mmCIF file of the protein (N, C-alpha, C, O) and its ligand, coordinates in Angstrom:
data_MODEL
# 
_entry.id   MODEL 
# 
loop_
_entity.id 
_entity.type 
_entity.pdbx_number_of_molecules 
1 polymer     1 
2 non-polymer 1 
# 
_entity_poly.entity_id                      1 
_entity_poly.type                           'polypeptide(L)' 
_entity_poly.nstd_linkage                   no 
_entity_poly.nstd_monomer                   no 
_entity_poly.pdbx_seq_one_letter_code       MKYFVKNDKVHKYPVPSTCNVKYTNENLHDTPPKGYEKCDHCFQSGNG 
_entity_poly.pdbx_seq_one_letter_code_can   MKYFVKNDKVHKYPVPSTCNVKYTNENLHDTPPKGYEKCDHCFQSGNG 
_entity_poly.pdbx_strand_id                 A 
# 
loop_
_entity_poly_seq.entity_id 
_entity_poly_seq.num 
_entity_poly_seq.mon_id 
_entity_poly_seq.hetero 
1 1  MET n 
1 2  LYS n 
1 3  TYR n 
1 4  PHE n 
1 5  VAL n 
1 6  LYS n 
1 7  ASN n 
1 8  ASP n 
1 9  LYS n 
1 10 VAL n 
1 11 HIS n 
1 12 LYS n 
1 13 TYR n 
1 14 PRO n 
1 15 VAL n 
1 16 PRO n 
1 17 SER n 
1 18 THR n 
1 19 CYS n 
1 20 ASN n 
1 21 VAL n 
1 22 LYS n 
1 23 TYR n 
1 24 THR n 
1 25 ASN n 
1 26 GLU n 
1 27 ASN n 
1 28 LEU n 
1 29 HIS n 
1 30 ASP n 
1 31 THR n 
1 32 PRO n 
1 33 PRO n 
1 34 LYS n 
1 35 GLY n 
1 36 TYR n 
1 37 GLU n 
1 38 LYS n 
1 39 CYS n 
1 40 ASP n 
1 41 HIS n 
1 42 CYS n 
1 43 PHE n 
1 44 GLN n 
1 45 SER n 
1 46 GLY n 
1 47 ASN n 
1 48 GLY n 
# 
loop_
_struct_asym.id 
_struct_asym.entity_id 
A 1 
B 2 
# 
loop_
_chem_comp.id 
_chem_comp.type 
_chem_comp.mon_nstd_flag 
ASN 'L-peptide linking' y 
ASP 'L-peptide linking' y 
CYS 'L-peptide linking' y 
GLN 'L-peptide linking' y 
GLU 'L-peptide linking' y 
GLY 'peptide linking'   y 
HIS 'L-peptide linking' y 
LEU 'L-peptide linking' y 
LYS 'L-peptide linking' y 
MET 'L-peptide linking' y 
PHE 'L-peptide linking' y 
PRO 'L-peptide linking' y 
SER 'L-peptide linking' y 
THR 'L-peptide linking' y 
TYR 'L-peptide linking' y 
VAL 'L-peptide linking' y 
ZN  non-polymer         . 
# 
_pdbx_entity_nonpoly.entity_id   2 
_pdbx_entity_nonpoly.name        ? 
_pdbx_entity_nonpoly.comp_id     ZN 
# 
_pdbx_nonpoly_scheme.asym_id         B 
_pdbx_nonpoly_scheme.entity_id       2 
_pdbx_nonpoly_scheme.mon_id          ZN 
_pdbx_nonpoly_scheme.ndb_seq_num     1 
_pdbx_nonpoly_scheme.pdb_seq_num     101 
_pdbx_nonpoly_scheme.auth_seq_num    101 
_pdbx_nonpoly_scheme.pdb_mon_id      ZN 
_pdbx_nonpoly_scheme.auth_mon_id     ZN 
_pdbx_nonpoly_scheme.pdb_strand_id   A 
_pdbx_nonpoly_scheme.pdb_ins_code    . 
# 
loop_
_atom_site.group_PDB 
_atom_site.id 
_atom_site.type_symbol 
_atom_site.label_atom_id 
_atom_site.label_alt_id 
_atom_site.label_comp_id 
_atom_site.label_asym_id 
_atom_site.label_entity_id 
_atom_site.label_seq_id 
_atom_site.pdbx_PDB_ins_code 
_atom_site.Cartn_x 
_atom_site.Cartn_y 
_atom_site.Cartn_z 
_atom_site.occupancy 
_atom_site.B_iso_or_equiv 
_atom_site.pdbx_formal_charge 
_atom_site.auth_seq_id 
_atom_site.auth_comp_id 
_atom_site.auth_asym_id 
_atom_site.auth_atom_id 
_atom_site.pdbx_PDB_model_num 
ATOM   1   N  N  . MET A 1 1  ? 16.561 -3.121  -10.513 1.00 0.00 ? 1   MET A N  1 
ATOM   2   C  CA . MET A 1 1  ? 15.425 -2.221  -10.284 1.00 0.00 ? 1   MET A CA 1 
ATOM   3   C  C  . MET A 1 1  ? 15.922 -0.801  -10.063 1.00 0.00 ? 1   MET A C  1 
ATOM   4   O  O  . MET A 1 1  ? 16.860 -0.564  -9.302  1.00 0.00 ? 1   MET A O  1 
ATOM   5   N  N  . LYS A 1 2  ? 15.268 0.145   -10.750 1.00 0.00 ? 2   LYS A N  1 
ATOM   6   C  CA . LYS A 1 2  ? 15.576 1.570   -10.558 1.00 0.00 ? 2   LYS A CA 1 
ATOM   7   C  C  . LYS A 1 2  ? 14.318 2.271   -10.066 1.00 0.00 ? 2   LYS A C  1 
ATOM   8   O  O  . LYS A 1 2  ? 13.238 1.682   -10.006 1.00 0.00 ? 2   LYS A O  1 
ATOM   9   N  N  . TYR A 1 3  ? 14.481 3.533   -9.719  1.00 0.00 ? 3   TYR A N  1 
ATOM   10  C  CA . TYR A 1 3  ? 13.362 4.310   -9.197  1.00 0.00 ? 3   TYR A CA 1 
ATOM   11  C  C  . TYR A 1 3  ? 13.399 5.702   -9.813  1.00 0.00 ? 3   TYR A C  1 
ATOM   12  O  O  . TYR A 1 3  ? 14.464 6.236   -10.124 1.00 0.00 ? 3   TYR A O  1 
ATOM   13  N  N  . PHE A 1 4  ? 12.214 6.275   -9.983  1.00 0.00 ? 4   PHE A N  1 
ATOM   14  C  CA . PHE A 1 4  ? 12.169 7.657   -10.460 1.00 0.00 ? 4   PHE A CA 1 
ATOM   15  C  C  . PHE A 1 4  ? 11.008 8.370   -9.792  1.00 0.00 ? 4   PHE A C  1 
ATOM   16  O  O  . PHE A 1 4  ? 10.063 7.748   -9.308  1.00 0.00 ? 4   PHE A O  1 
ATOM   17  N  N  . VAL A 1 5  ? 11.107 9.707   -9.780  1.00 0.00 ? 5   VAL A N  1 
ATOM   18  C  CA . VAL A 1 5  ? 10.098 10.533  -9.129  1.00 0.00 ? 5   VAL A CA 1 
ATOM   19  C  C  . VAL A 1 5  ? 9.242  11.197  -10.187 1.00 0.00 ? 5   VAL A C  1 
ATOM   20  O  O  . VAL A 1 5  ? 9.753  11.816  -11.121 1.00 0.00 ? 5   VAL A O  1 
ATOM   21  N  N  . LYS A 1 6  ? 7.946  11.063  -10.033 1.00 0.00 ? 6   LYS A N  1 
ATOM   22  C  CA . LYS A 1 6  ? 7.024  11.754  -10.920 1.00 0.00 ? 6   LYS A CA 1 
ATOM   23  C  C  . LYS A 1 6  ? 5.805  12.142  -10.096 1.00 0.00 ? 6   LYS A C  1 
ATOM   24  O  O  . LYS A 1 6  ? 5.302  11.341  -9.308  1.00 0.00 ? 6   LYS A O  1 
ATOM   25  N  N  . ASN A 1 7  ? 5.339  13.347  -10.274 1.00 0.00 ? 7   ASN A N  1 
ATOM   26  C  CA . ASN A 1 7  ? 4.188  13.865  -9.523  1.00 0.00 ? 7   ASN A CA 1 
ATOM   27  C  C  . ASN A 1 7  ? 4.400  13.723  -8.012  1.00 0.00 ? 7   ASN A C  1 
ATOM   28  O  O  . ASN A 1 7  ? 3.468  13.394  -7.278  1.00 0.00 ? 7   ASN A O  1 
ATOM   29  N  N  . ASP A 1 8  ? 5.645  13.977  -7.552  1.00 0.00 ? 8   ASP A N  1 
ATOM   30  C  CA . ASP A 1 8  ? 5.991  13.928  -6.131  1.00 0.00 ? 8   ASP A CA 1 
ATOM   31  C  C  . ASP A 1 8  ? 5.857  12.540  -5.526  1.00 0.00 ? 8   ASP A C  1 
ATOM   32  O  O  . ASP A 1 8  ? 5.771  12.412  -4.305  1.00 0.00 ? 8   ASP A O  1 
ATOM   33  N  N  . LYS A 1 9  ? 5.836  11.509  -6.340  1.00 0.00 ? 9   LYS A N  1 
ATOM   34  C  CA . LYS A 1 9  ? 5.815  10.143  -5.835  1.00 0.00 ? 9   LYS A CA 1 
ATOM   35  C  C  . LYS A 1 9  ? 6.930  9.337   -6.476  1.00 0.00 ? 9   LYS A C  1 
ATOM   36  O  O  . LYS A 1 9  ? 7.320  9.575   -7.619  1.00 0.00 ? 9   LYS A O  1 
ATOM   37  N  N  . VAL A 1 10 ? 7.439  8.362   -5.699  1.00 0.00 ? 10  VAL A N  1 
ATOM   38  C  CA . VAL A 1 10 ? 8.495  7.493   -6.206  1.00 0.00 ? 10  VAL A CA 1 
ATOM   39  C  C  . VAL A 1 10 ? 7.863  6.292   -6.891  1.00 0.00 ? 10  VAL A C  1 
ATOM   40  O  O  . VAL A 1 10 ? 7.031  5.598   -6.305  1.00 0.00 ? 10  VAL A O  1 
ATOM   41  N  N  . HIS A 1 11 ? 8.255  6.056   -8.113  1.00 0.00 ? 11  HIS A N  1 
ATOM   42  C  CA . HIS A 1 11 ? 7.787  4.899   -8.873  1.00 0.00 ? 11  HIS A CA 1 
ATOM   43  C  C  . HIS A 1 11 ? 8.964  4.003   -9.195  1.00 0.00 ? 11  HIS A C  1 
ATOM   44  O  O  . HIS A 1 11 ? 10.110 4.452   -9.231  1.00 0.00 ? 11  HIS A O  1 
ATOM   45  N  N  . LYS A 1 12 ? 8.673  2.729   -9.429  1.00 0.00 ? 12  LYS A N  1 
ATOM   46  C  CA . LYS A 1 12 ? 9.714  1.808   -9.848  1.00 0.00 ? 12  LYS A CA 1 
ATOM   47  C  C  . LYS A 1 12 ? 9.909  1.887   -11.356 1.00 0.00 ? 12  LYS A C  1 
ATOM   48  O  O  . LYS A 1 12 ? 9.004  2.239   -12.112 1.00 0.00 ? 12  LYS A O  1 
ATOM   49  N  N  . TYR A 1 13 ? 11.139 1.542   -11.764 1.00 0.00 ? 13  TYR A N  1 
ATOM   50  C  CA . TYR A 1 13 ? 11.436 1.432   -13.182 1.00 0.00 ? 13  TYR A CA 1 
ATOM   51  C  C  . TYR A 1 13 ? 12.160 0.129   -13.453 1.00 0.00 ? 13  TYR A C  1 
ATOM   52  O  O  . TYR A 1 13 ? 13.162 -0.140  -12.791 1.00 0.00 ? 13  TYR A O  1 
ATOM   53  N  N  . PRO A 1 14 ? 11.715 -0.691  -14.381 1.00 0.00 ? 14  PRO A N  1 
ATOM   54  C  CA . PRO A 1 14 ? 10.537 -0.483  -15.226 1.00 0.00 ? 14  PRO A CA 1 
ATOM   55  C  C  . PRO A 1 14 ? 9.234  -0.426  -14.425 1.00 0.00 ? 14  PRO A C  1 
ATOM   56  O  O  . PRO A 1 14 ? 9.113  -1.065  -13.380 1.00 0.00 ? 14  PRO A O  1 
ATOM   57  N  N  . VAL A 1 15 ? 8.284  0.328   -14.912 1.00 0.00 ? 15  VAL A N  1 
ATOM   58  C  CA . VAL A 1 15 ? 7.012  0.516   -14.217 1.00 0.00 ? 15  VAL A CA 1 
ATOM   59  C  C  . VAL A 1 15 ? 6.222  -0.792  -14.254 1.00 0.00 ? 15  VAL A C  1 
ATOM   60  O  O  . VAL A 1 15 ? 5.992  -1.349  -15.327 1.00 0.00 ? 15  VAL A O  1 
ATOM   61  N  N  . PRO A 1 16 ? 5.800  -1.287  -13.066 1.00 0.00 ? 16  PRO A N  1 
ATOM   62  C  CA . PRO A 1 16 ? 5.004  -2.515  -13.038 1.00 0.00 ? 16  PRO A CA 1 
ATOM   63  C  C  . PRO A 1 16 ? 3.635  -2.316  -13.679 1.00 0.00 ? 16  PRO A C  1 
ATOM   64  O  O  . PRO A 1 16 ? 3.145  -1.192  -13.789 1.00 0.00 ? 16  PRO A O  1 
ATOM   65  N  N  . SER A 1 17 ? 3.041  -3.400  -14.090 1.00 0.00 ? 17  SER A N  1 
ATOM   66  C  CA . SER A 1 17 ? 1.757  -3.318  -14.792 1.00 0.00 ? 17  SER A CA 1 
ATOM   67  C  C  . SER A 1 17 ? 0.656  -2.776  -13.902 1.00 0.00 ? 17  SER A C  1 
ATOM   68  O  O  . SER A 1 17 ? -0.385 -2.330  -14.385 1.00 0.00 ? 17  SER A O  1 
ATOM   69  N  N  . THR A 1 18 ? 0.895  -2.818  -12.578 1.00 0.00 ? 18  THR A N  1 
ATOM   70  C  CA . THR A 1 18 ? -0.114 -2.330  -11.642 1.00 0.00 ? 18  THR A CA 1 
ATOM   71  C  C  . THR A 1 18 ? -0.155 -0.806  -11.575 1.00 0.00 ? 18  THR A C  1 
ATOM   72  O  O  . THR A 1 18 ? -1.090 -0.237  -11.011 1.00 0.00 ? 18  THR A O  1 
ATOM   73  N  N  . CYS A 1 19 ? 0.845  -0.147  -12.142 1.00 0.00 ? 19  CYS A N  1 
ATOM   74  C  CA . CYS A 1 19 ? 0.906  1.309   -12.116 1.00 0.00 ? 19  CYS A CA 1 
ATOM   75  C  C  . CYS A 1 19 ? 0.768  1.843   -13.532 1.00 0.00 ? 19  CYS A C  1 
ATOM   76  O  O  . CYS A 1 19 ? 1.386  1.324   -14.462 1.00 0.00 ? 19  CYS A O  1 
ATOM   77  N  N  . ASN A 1 20 ? -0.041 2.878   -13.693 1.00 0.00 ? 20  ASN A N  1 
ATOM   78  C  CA . ASN A 1 20 ? -0.281 3.394   -15.043 1.00 0.00 ? 20  ASN A CA 1 
ATOM   79  C  C  . ASN A 1 20 ? 0.505  4.671   -15.331 1.00 0.00 ? 20  ASN A C  1 
ATOM   80  O  O  . ASN A 1 20 ? 0.199  5.392   -16.282 1.00 0.00 ? 20  ASN A O  1 
ATOM   81  N  N  . VAL A 1 21 ? 1.533  4.954   -14.498 1.00 0.00 ? 21  VAL A N  1 
ATOM   82  C  CA . VAL A 1 21 ? 2.351  6.134   -14.756 1.00 0.00 ? 21  VAL A CA 1 
ATOM   83  C  C  . VAL A 1 21 ? 3.185  5.902   -16.015 1.00 0.00 ? 21  VAL A C  1 
ATOM   84  O  O  . VAL A 1 21 ? 3.571  4.773   -16.320 1.00 0.00 ? 21  VAL A O  1 
ATOM   85  N  N  . LYS A 1 22 ? 3.447  6.957   -16.718 1.00 0.00 ? 22  LYS A N  1 
ATOM   86  C  CA . LYS A 1 22 ? 4.280  6.877   -17.906 1.00 0.00 ? 22  LYS A CA 1 
ATOM   87  C  C  . LYS A 1 22 ? 5.660  7.437   -17.579 1.00 0.00 ? 22  LYS A C  1 
ATOM   88  O  O  . LYS A 1 22 ? 5.782  8.559   -17.087 1.00 0.00 ? 22  LYS A O  1 
ATOM   89  N  N  . TYR A 1 23 ? 6.698  6.648   -17.857 1.00 0.00 ? 23  TYR A N  1 
ATOM   90  C  CA . TYR A 1 23 ? 8.060  7.110   -17.651 1.00 0.00 ? 23  TYR A CA 1 
ATOM   91  C  C  . TYR A 1 23 ? 8.483  7.987   -18.820 1.00 0.00 ? 23  TYR A C  1 
ATOM   92  O  O  . TYR A 1 23 ? 8.479  7.550   -19.970 1.00 0.00 ? 23  TYR A O  1 
ATOM   93  N  N  . THR A 1 24 ? 8.841  9.208   -18.522 1.00 0.00 ? 24  THR A N  1 
ATOM   94  C  CA . THR A 1 24 ? 9.209  10.142  -19.594 1.00 0.00 ? 24  THR A CA 1 
ATOM   95  C  C  . THR A 1 24 ? 10.574 10.764  -19.291 1.00 0.00 ? 24  THR A C  1 
ATOM   96  O  O  . THR A 1 24 ? 10.707 11.977  -19.129 1.00 0.00 ? 24  THR A O  1 
ATOM   97  N  N  . ASN A 1 25 ? 11.586 9.887   -19.221 1.00 0.00 ? 25  ASN A N  1 
ATOM   98  C  CA . ASN A 1 25 ? 12.978 10.323  -19.091 1.00 0.00 ? 25  ASN A CA 1 
ATOM   99  C  C  . ASN A 1 25 ? 13.284 11.074  -17.796 1.00 0.00 ? 25  ASN A C  1 
ATOM   100 O  O  . ASN A 1 25 ? 14.172 11.926  -17.763 1.00 0.00 ? 25  ASN A O  1 
ATOM   101 N  N  . GLU A 1 26 ? 12.547 10.756  -16.730 1.00 0.00 ? 26  GLU A N  1 
ATOM   102 C  CA . GLU A 1 26 ? 12.916 11.296  -15.432 1.00 0.00 ? 26  GLU A CA 1 
ATOM   103 C  C  . GLU A 1 26 ? 14.256 10.683  -14.996 1.00 0.00 ? 26  GLU A C  1 
ATOM   104 O  O  . GLU A 1 26 ? 14.669 9.642   -15.507 1.00 0.00 ? 26  GLU A O  1 
ATOM   105 N  N  . ASN A 1 27 ? 14.919 11.344  -14.049 1.00 0.00 ? 27  ASN A N  1 
ATOM   106 C  CA . ASN A 1 27 ? 16.172 10.794  -13.528 1.00 0.00 ? 27  ASN A CA 1 
ATOM   107 C  C  . ASN A 1 27 ? 15.914 9.459   -12.852 1.00 0.00 ? 27  ASN A C  1 
ATOM   108 O  O  . ASN A 1 27 ? 14.952 9.310   -12.099 1.00 0.00 ? 27  ASN A O  1 
ATOM   109 N  N  . LEU A 1 28 ? 16.781 8.486   -13.127 1.00 0.00 ? 28  LEU A N  1 
ATOM   110 C  CA . LEU A 1 28 ? 16.670 7.182   -12.485 1.00 0.00 ? 28  LEU A CA 1 
ATOM   111 C  C  . LEU A 1 28 ? 17.614 7.116   -11.289 1.00 0.00 ? 28  LEU A C  1 
ATOM   112 O  O  . LEU A 1 28 ? 18.741 7.608   -11.336 1.00 0.00 ? 28  LEU A O  1 
ATOM   113 N  N  . HIS A 1 29 ? 17.118 6.487   -10.200 1.00 0.00 ? 29  HIS A N  1 
ATOM   114 C  CA . HIS A 1 29 ? 17.898 6.340   -8.973  1.00 0.00 ? 29  HIS A CA 1 
ATOM   115 C  C  . HIS A 1 29 ? 18.057 4.862   -8.645  1.00 0.00 ? 29  HIS A C  1 
ATOM   116 O  O  . HIS A 1 29 ? 17.180 4.046   -8.929  1.00 0.00 ? 29  HIS A O  1 
ATOM   117 N  N  . ASP A 1 30 ? 19.208 4.533   -8.036  1.00 0.00 ? 30  ASP A N  1 
ATOM   118 C  CA . ASP A 1 30 ? 19.447 3.140   -7.649  1.00 0.00 ? 30  ASP A CA 1 
ATOM   119 C  C  . ASP A 1 30 ? 18.665 2.761   -6.396  1.00 0.00 ? 30  ASP A C  1 
ATOM   120 O  O  . ASP A 1 30 ? 18.357 1.589   -6.179  1.00 0.00 ? 30  ASP A O  1 
ATOM   121 N  N  . THR A 1 31 ? 18.346 3.759   -5.574  1.00 0.00 ? 31  THR A N  1 
ATOM   122 C  CA . THR A 1 31 ? 17.558 3.521   -4.371  1.00 0.00 ? 31  THR A CA 1 
ATOM   123 C  C  . THR A 1 31 ? 16.414 4.536   -4.354  1.00 0.00 ? 31  THR A C  1 
ATOM   124 O  O  . THR A 1 31 ? 16.539 5.608   -4.945  1.00 0.00 ? 31  THR A O  1 
ATOM   125 N  N  . PRO A 1 32 ? 15.303 4.216   -3.687  1.00 0.00 ? 32  PRO A N  1 
ATOM   126 C  CA . PRO A 1 32 ? 14.177 5.161   -3.641  1.00 0.00 ? 32  PRO A CA 1 
ATOM   127 C  C  . PRO A 1 32 ? 14.609 6.479   -3.002  1.00 0.00 ? 32  PRO A C  1 
ATOM   128 O  O  . PRO A 1 32 ? 15.084 6.470   -1.867  1.00 0.00 ? 32  PRO A O  1 
ATOM   129 N  N  . PRO A 1 33 ? 14.462 7.598   -3.685  1.00 0.00 ? 33  PRO A N  1 
ATOM   130 C  CA . PRO A 1 33 ? 14.856 8.895   -3.129  1.00 0.00 ? 33  PRO A CA 1 
ATOM   131 C  C  . PRO A 1 33 ? 14.067 9.218   -1.869  1.00 0.00 ? 33  PRO A C  1 
ATOM   132 O  O  . PRO A 1 33 ? 12.866 8.959   -1.783  1.00 0.00 ? 33  PRO A O  1 
ATOM   133 N  N  . LYS A 1 34 ? 14.772 9.791   -0.889  1.00 0.00 ? 34  LYS A N  1 
ATOM   134 C  CA . LYS A 1 34 ? 14.120 10.173  0.362   1.00 0.00 ? 34  LYS A CA 1 
ATOM   135 C  C  . LYS A 1 34 ? 13.282 11.434  0.148   1.00 0.00 ? 34  LYS A C  1 
ATOM   136 O  O  . LYS A 1 34 ? 13.554 12.242  -0.740  1.00 0.00 ? 34  LYS A O  1 
ATOM   137 N  N  . GLY A 1 35 ? 12.259 11.574  0.984   1.00 0.00 ? 35  GLY A N  1 
ATOM   138 C  CA . GLY A 1 35 ? 11.487 12.802  0.978   1.00 0.00 ? 35  GLY A CA 1 
ATOM   139 C  C  . GLY A 1 35 ? 10.311 12.791  0.043   1.00 0.00 ? 35  GLY A C  1 
ATOM   140 O  O  . GLY A 1 35 ? 9.635  13.805  -0.126  1.00 0.00 ? 35  GLY A O  1 
ATOM   141 N  N  . TYR A 1 36 ? 10.058 11.646  -0.570  1.00 0.00 ? 36  TYR A N  1 
ATOM   142 C  CA . TYR A 1 36 ? 8.914  11.540  -1.470  1.00 0.00 ? 36  TYR A CA 1 
ATOM   143 C  C  . TYR A 1 36 ? 8.009  10.406  -1.020  1.00 0.00 ? 36  TYR A C  1 
ATOM   144 O  O  . TYR A 1 36 ? 8.462  9.412   -0.452  1.00 0.00 ? 36  TYR A O  1 
ATOM   145 N  N  . GLU A 1 37 ? 6.755  10.573  -1.279  1.00 0.00 ? 37  GLU A N  1 
ATOM   146 C  CA . GLU A 1 37 ? 5.804  9.513   -1.007  1.00 0.00 ? 37  GLU A CA 1 
ATOM   147 C  C  . GLU A 1 37 ? 6.006  8.385   -2.018  1.00 0.00 ? 37  GLU A C  1 
ATOM   148 O  O  . GLU A 1 37 ? 6.308  8.638   -3.184  1.00 0.00 ? 37  GLU A O  1 
ATOM   149 N  N  . LYS A 1 38 ? 5.839  7.144   -1.568  1.00 0.00 ? 38  LYS A N  1 
ATOM   150 C  CA . LYS A 1 38 ? 5.985  6.019   -2.482  1.00 0.00 ? 38  LYS A CA 1 
ATOM   151 C  C  . LYS A 1 38 ? 4.648  5.714   -3.153  1.00 0.00 ? 38  LYS A C  1 
ATOM   152 O  O  . LYS A 1 38 ? 3.601  5.710   -2.506  1.00 0.00 ? 38  LYS A O  1 
ATOM   153 N  N  . CYS A 1 39 ? 4.700  5.464   -4.439  1.00 0.00 ? 39  CYS A N  1 
ATOM   154 C  CA . CYS A 1 39 ? 3.497  5.140   -5.187  1.00 0.00 ? 39  CYS A CA 1 
ATOM   155 C  C  . CYS A 1 39 ? 2.880  3.830   -4.673  1.00 0.00 ? 39  CYS A C  1 
ATOM   156 O  O  . CYS A 1 39 ? 3.557  2.806   -4.588  1.00 0.00 ? 39  CYS A O  1 
ATOM   157 N  N  . ASP A 1 40 ? 1.613  3.880   -4.338  1.00 0.00 ? 40  ASP A N  1 
ATOM   158 C  CA . ASP A 1 40 ? 0.943  2.688   -3.807  1.00 0.00 ? 40  ASP A CA 1 
ATOM   159 C  C  . ASP A 1 40 ? 0.919  1.556   -4.807  1.00 0.00 ? 40  ASP A C  1 
ATOM   160 O  O  . ASP A 1 40 ? 0.944  0.384   -4.431  1.00 0.00 ? 40  ASP A O  1 
ATOM   161 N  N  . HIS A 1 41 ? 0.871  1.905   -6.086  1.00 0.00 ? 41  HIS A N  1 
ATOM   162 C  CA . HIS A 1 41 ? 0.763  0.866   -7.123  1.00 0.00 ? 41  HIS A CA 1 
ATOM   163 C  C  . HIS A 1 41 ? 2.102  0.189   -7.385  1.00 0.00 ? 41  HIS A C  1 
ATOM   164 O  O  . HIS A 1 41 ? 2.155  -1.000  -7.700  1.00 0.00 ? 41  HIS A O  1 
ATOM   165 N  N  . CYS A 1 42 ? 3.173  0.948   -7.255  1.00 0.00 ? 42  CYS A N  1 
ATOM   166 C  CA . CYS A 1 42 ? 4.496  0.382   -7.483  1.00 0.00 ? 42  CYS A CA 1 
ATOM   167 C  C  . CYS A 1 42 ? 5.024  -0.329  -6.231  1.00 0.00 ? 42  CYS A C  1 
ATOM   168 O  O  . CYS A 1 42 ? 5.779  -1.295  -6.341  1.00 0.00 ? 42  CYS A O  1 
ATOM   169 N  N  . PHE A 1 43 ? 4.636  0.140   -5.056  1.00 0.00 ? 43  PHE A N  1 
ATOM   170 C  CA . PHE A 1 43 ? 5.149  -0.408  -3.803  1.00 0.00 ? 43  PHE A CA 1 
ATOM   171 C  C  . PHE A 1 43 ? 4.030  -1.108  -3.049  1.00 0.00 ? 43  PHE A C  1 
ATOM   172 O  O  . PHE A 1 43 ? 3.685  -0.712  -1.935  1.00 0.00 ? 43  PHE A O  1 
ATOM   173 N  N  . GLN A 1 44 ? 3.473  -2.128  -3.642  1.00 0.00 ? 44  GLN A N  1 
ATOM   174 C  CA . GLN A 1 44 ? 2.419  -2.867  -2.973  1.00 0.00 ? 44  GLN A CA 1 
ATOM   175 C  C  . GLN A 1 44 ? 3.018  -3.756  -1.890  1.00 0.00 ? 44  GLN A C  1 
ATOM   176 O  O  . GLN A 1 44 ? 4.126  -4.271  -2.037  1.00 0.00 ? 44  GLN A O  1 
ATOM   177 N  N  . SER A 1 45 ? 2.277  -3.926  -0.810  1.00 0.00 ? 45  SER A N  1 
ATOM   178 C  CA . SER A 1 45 ? 2.711  -4.828  0.247   1.00 0.00 ? 45  SER A CA 1 
ATOM   179 C  C  . SER A 1 45 ? 2.415  -6.265  -0.171  1.00 0.00 ? 45  SER A C  1 
ATOM   180 O  O  . SER A 1 45 ? 1.614  -6.524  -1.069  1.00 0.00 ? 45  SER A O  1 
ATOM   181 N  N  . GLY A 1 46 ? 3.077  -7.172  0.497   1.00 0.00 ? 46  GLY A N  1 
ATOM   182 C  CA . GLY A 1 46 ? 2.848  -8.568  0.176   1.00 0.00 ? 46  GLY A CA 1 
ATOM   183 C  C  . GLY A 1 46 ? 4.099  -9.234  -0.340  1.00 0.00 ? 46  GLY A C  1 
ATOM   184 O  O  . GLY A 1 46 ? 5.176  -8.637  -0.313  1.00 0.00 ? 46  GLY A O  1 
ATOM   185 N  N  . ASN A 1 47 ? 3.980  -10.447 -0.806  1.00 0.00 ? 47  ASN A N  1 
ATOM   186 C  CA . ASN A 1 47 ? 5.125  -11.202 -1.286  1.00 0.00 ? 47  ASN A CA 1 
ATOM   187 C  C  . ASN A 1 47 ? 5.701  -10.587 -2.552  1.00 0.00 ? 47  ASN A C  1 
ATOM   188 O  O  . ASN A 1 47 ? 4.982  -10.049 -3.394  1.00 0.00 ? 47  ASN A O  1 
ATOM   189 N  N  . GLY A 1 48 ? 6.996  -10.681 -2.658  1.00 0.00 ? 48  GLY A N  1 
ATOM   190 C  CA . GLY A 1 48 ? 7.604  -10.254 -3.884  1.00 0.00 ? 48  GLY A CA 1 
ATOM   191 C  C  . GLY A 1 48 ? 8.405  -8.995  -3.713  1.00 0.00 ? 48  GLY A C  1 
ATOM   192 O  O  . GLY A 1 48 ? 8.990  -8.500  -4.676  1.00 0.00 ? 48  GLY A O  1 
HETATM 193 ZN ZN . ZN  B 2 .  ? 3.821  3.955   -9.587  1.00 0.00 2 101 ZN  A ZN 1 
# 
């Protein structure tokens, strides 16, 4: 799992089906970058 920042939010890569963000060659990170809000659609609470 990788992470990228778009629109000041951290999204997962590959983007889960629950999120409609489009990945357009943003920098990929091995861990969620600090200082950004996490996307609610990519970081849902619950199992998994
Ligand atoms: Zn997202």
